[in-house]
N, C-alpha and C positions, 0 to 999 in steps of 0.2 A: 480314618476305615471303622472308624465304631462309630459314623454319622448311616457310611454304605451298609452296616450291618444292624443298623436298628432298623431303616424303609427298607429294609430284604428282610426281617421280619416282620415287623408290620403285613405289611402287602399279603406278601403269606397266612399270617393269620387275617386276615381281611378276608381272604378269598377260602381259603378251608373254614369259617370262621357260618360263610354266606354261602357256602353249597353243603354243608355242612349241614345247616340250620335246614337249608332247600329243604333237604334229604328229612330231616327229622320232623321240622313240625306242614312241611307244603307238601307229601309224599305223592301228594294227584297232583301234582304241577312238576312233579320229578318225573314220574309215572310216566305221565302223556309227553311227554321233553324225549325219557330216554325211548322211549319205544315207537320213533318217528322208522326206525329203520327193525323195525320184528320185535316181539313181545319179550323182554326185558331180562324174565326169569329171576327175578332179588325181594322177597316177598314185605313183607311194609313190618315188621321186624329184622329183621337183616337191614334193611335203609338204613330203620332204624339204631340200627345197634354203629353203627359206619356211619350216620348223624352224625351222631353220641361225641364221638371216637376221633374226627374229623373237627368235632369244636371243643368238646376237652384239648387236642394235639392242638390247633390254631394255639388257646389260651395260653396253654403250656413252654409252646416258644415264645412266645413275653413276656408271660406275668411270670416268671422266677428269676429272671434279669433284669423285670423292672424294681419288681419288691426290691431285691439283692439277696434273696431264701433260697434261699439250696439255686442255684445258680445251675450249677450243673446239671435239674430238670430240667433244661431247655435242650441242650446232648439229646435224654431218653430220652423226650415229643419228637423233636424233630426224627429223629429212628425209628419213630412209631411211624409216627406217620410218613416216610420215606418204604415204610413194608406199606402199609395202603397202596402208595404210587405202585408199587412195584406189583400186587396181585393184581389192583384193579388195569393195570396195563394187559396183563396174562388172561382177564377175565375181557376186556375189545377182544383182545386179539383170534379169542376164540369164537368170539360176532364180528366180525369182519368185518371192523370197522376203520376206520381211515381217521389220523386228524382231524380230515377238516367236515365232526359230523357238532355232532349239541355241546360236545364240548371247549369245542375252540376259544369260551366266551369266557374259560371257566382260566384253559390255561396261554391262556396268550399271552399275560404276564409272563407267564413260566417261560417260554419259548421264544423271549425275544432273543437275537444273537449279537455277541458284540458285536461292537463297530471294528473290521481289520486297522490290525499294525500297517502304519502305513513304509515304507519302504523306503529302502535307505536313498533311492533320487528323493521323496519330496518329504525328509526329512531335513527342512533350515539350516545350515551352519555357517556357524557366525561370518559374516564377511574378515579376513586380514586390511589391516590399515596399512597403507602400504605412503606415502606419507610426497615417493613422485609422480603417482600418478596423478594428475587429476581425478577432481572428486565427480561430475560426471560420468562415465567412462568408467566398465563395471570393470569392475574386479574382478582381476582374480580368491579364485579360492583355495 
């Protein structure tokens, strides 16, 4: 479980730092990608603020627990990033954007569906040992 937590935290940190860096340091590229469906309406200052918050949040997910200094800050970083994502959902819904637009490359990691759990008929049950039945005959369950 601990390894899974670190892997998920690392992936989330990487995605938020990458997207935040795009907004903060490459605004023109971010603007060109975002305006494929029409005017964005996000100023350079707002994009820089959101980018900075995503970078700090991405670092905040991993660093406090990795350095073992105030590990509860990782929780607060996750709460802050969740707030940013909820506000982003509202923004994209207002623009009538679907999930398959320019956000898809960034959200593909988070949108992976878990594998379905096996049904009762798919679960293998151990075969009972019956000495009177030949080993080549099918064993009853």
